[in-house]
C-alpha positions, 0 to 999 in steps of 0.5 A: 429019202422020202420015207426017212423024211420027217414031215414037221418042222418049224421052219421049211426053206425053198431055194438055196439062193442068198436070202434064203440061204442066211434066213435058214442058217440063222433059224438054225443057229438058235435051234429051230427046226429047219428043213432046206429043199432045192428043186436043183440038183446044186446050191445057189439057185439064181445066185450060183456059180457054174463050171463051164459044162455046168453053164452049157447044161443051164443054158440049154435047160433055159432055151429049151423050156423057157418057162422052167426058169421064169427070172432069166430070160433072151439068153444069147451065147456066142462063140468067136474061136474056132472048135478046134483051133491048131495048137500053134503057140504064138510070141509077143515080140520083145526084146528079150523073147526068152523072157515072154511064155508062149500064148495059147490059142485056145479053142471050143475044145479047150474049154470043154477039156478045161471045163472045171477050171472055171467059176462063172458067176450068175449073180457076180457081186462084191462085198464093201470091206465094211459093209453088212455082209462082211460084217455079218461073216465076221460076227456069225463065224462064218467067214471060216467058210469062205475065202476072199481076194481084195479088188486091186484096182477101180477103174473108169471110162473117160476121154475114150479111154481107161482110167484108174480112179483115185481111191485112197489120198495117197492115190488122189495125190499121186494121180496125174489125172487132175490138177493141184488144185482139183486135189484140193478140191476133191480132198476137201469134199470127200472128206466132208462127206466122211464126216457126216453122221446120219442126222448131220447128213439129213440135215445139211441136204434137206434142201436138196431132197428134189436135186440130184447128186450131180446138181450139188457137185457142181454147186459146190464147184467141182470140175467136169473132171471131178465130177466124173470120178466122184458121180460115176467111179466112187458114187457108181451113180448116173447124172439122175443120182438123187443127192442124198443117195449119192452123199451116202454111196460115196461115204460107203465108198470111202469108210470101207477103204484101207481095211483090207487092201487099196480099194474098198471092195473083196471078191469071194473065191471061186465066185459069189455062189460060195457064199450062199454055201457057206450059210448052209453049211453053218445051218447043217452044223445046227442040225439043219436037214437038206435035201436038193432035187426036190421040188414042191408041187403045191403050197397052202396054209390052213389052220392046225389042231390047236388053232395055229395057222401051218403051211402044207408043202406038197413034194413028191406025193408027200406032204411037209407041214411048217410054222413058216415056209420061207421060199425063193421067187423062183421056186414060189407058186404064182398064186402066192404072189402079189399081183402088183409087186412093190419093185421091178425091173429087169436087168441086162448082164453079160459074160465074156471069156477073154485072153487077157486083161483089159489093163495090162498090169505087173501083176494079176489084177482084180478089177471093178471097171464103171462105164458112165453111160455112152448114149443118152437113154443107157444107164451106167455100166458096172464092169468086174474083171477077174483072173485065174488067181480067183478060181475063176478061170484057167490060167491064161483067161479072164472072166469079165462081167457086165451089169446094167438096169435094162432098156432094150435088151442084155445084148443091145445094152451092153455089146457097144461098152464091150466093143470099147474095151475088147477086140471082137473078131475072135483073132488071137494072133493079132497084136493090139491093146484089147484082150480078145473075146473068146465067149460070150453070154448075154441074158436078162433077169428080172428083178423083183422085190416079191409081195406075198398076197395078203393075209398070209403071214407064215409064207416069206418070199426072198427077192431074187439078185437085184442090179446092185454091187453088193449083197446089202439088200439080200442081207437086210431082207434076210434079217427082216424075214428073220425078225418075222420068224423069231421076234425078239431073237438075236440074229445069226449070233456067233457060231462057236469054233470046234474047240469051243464046242463043249459035249452034254455027254461025258467024253473020254479023251483018247490019248494025244498024239506024243510021236515014238519016246524011242526017238528021243536022244 
């Protein structure tokens, strides 16, 4: 490959994370000569999805060399089950035992034997049905490379138990969790929020710029019960959430209702790591060159023969030249970064594998749960529960993701929330309302909006994943980088369908398949 790889490109992209992959696709789509590298042997970087064996390898690599992956730290893996459990099966006691399938007793060996059935996300995120990423996937025709499932329910933690959140108008009037008077108050509030355009919103809330969304809801006379649903479950905020931000988050939630399902959200089949690969596919279709397992050794800028600044990348004793370098923050040499990033905060995350759903349902659920802070000083916690139908885990198991802004460390920040909804004893034979946790991984991730040192206009550093629920920041940054590289060009115009492609050379079409004429009677 070293001998065959050209040395000069218009754009070189290093890292196959979400932002980098969108930029690569956008540049390739308009005809730029793109080389896309990654130091790993797989796509996605910090946005990747792993089978269980791949995840074990990732954990081992970080624990053996913490400096290898500076964005992820404090990994704590725990098993709650035996290495080799007896292969006996228990039955739940029911009136008709014949209708109840046997319940499997899982062991660590079972995880190893079924490792390919797992697709575990390092950066689990949802798509708003009318959000920027869905619109981009549709407008660019990249949606054909991905599949999605609708989130079937939104839950919240209220009065020390799980409660469904009424999302649609029908849900509001059907729920017994709020009174008739509260239902009218809630509908009036939500209807008014949906009706504001951006200018009206700024005017309406100009006196609330230094006040919280909770203050505004209280001012409007909402009961504590309604404030909980609106602030924590719909807006996904905290007591300190600024008023205008809360209004915008509510409107974003409400505007995505009804497009694909009963909630505003979509989940990518086989995990969020599939999405960067979709953009990589488009980049390759339009001529992008891909080279995985290709680390870079150095990055420098110099003035070319025509007086134009070029970027020179050292990789495997070979220099690669480009007009623009797009690089993920986890691949970027430290000397290219600003000493003081514009924004920095760490994220606490956890992954749990359980033997059942957190709230029973007739059909397999796909769940978003929003926890308000349990203790003073805590941050709200987002929980995503996905089952076998999403391609995330084997039948009988669920993968559950916890995300919050870091206070202490991932285990300290999240374990108390997990204990509210899981049985952490590892006993799979015990009957109870809570599913049993079989395995967990706690870890922290740096959330950095990277800045490049002043004076470097040809190097564009892509931020890693943030703590947000969706992909909005990634799409926004990718478009901003693209416009710097290709000012005046359209961002990801629609790719033609295969049948729409026109070949420049004359093509002699082969015969159509018509079957055997002799078969006709």
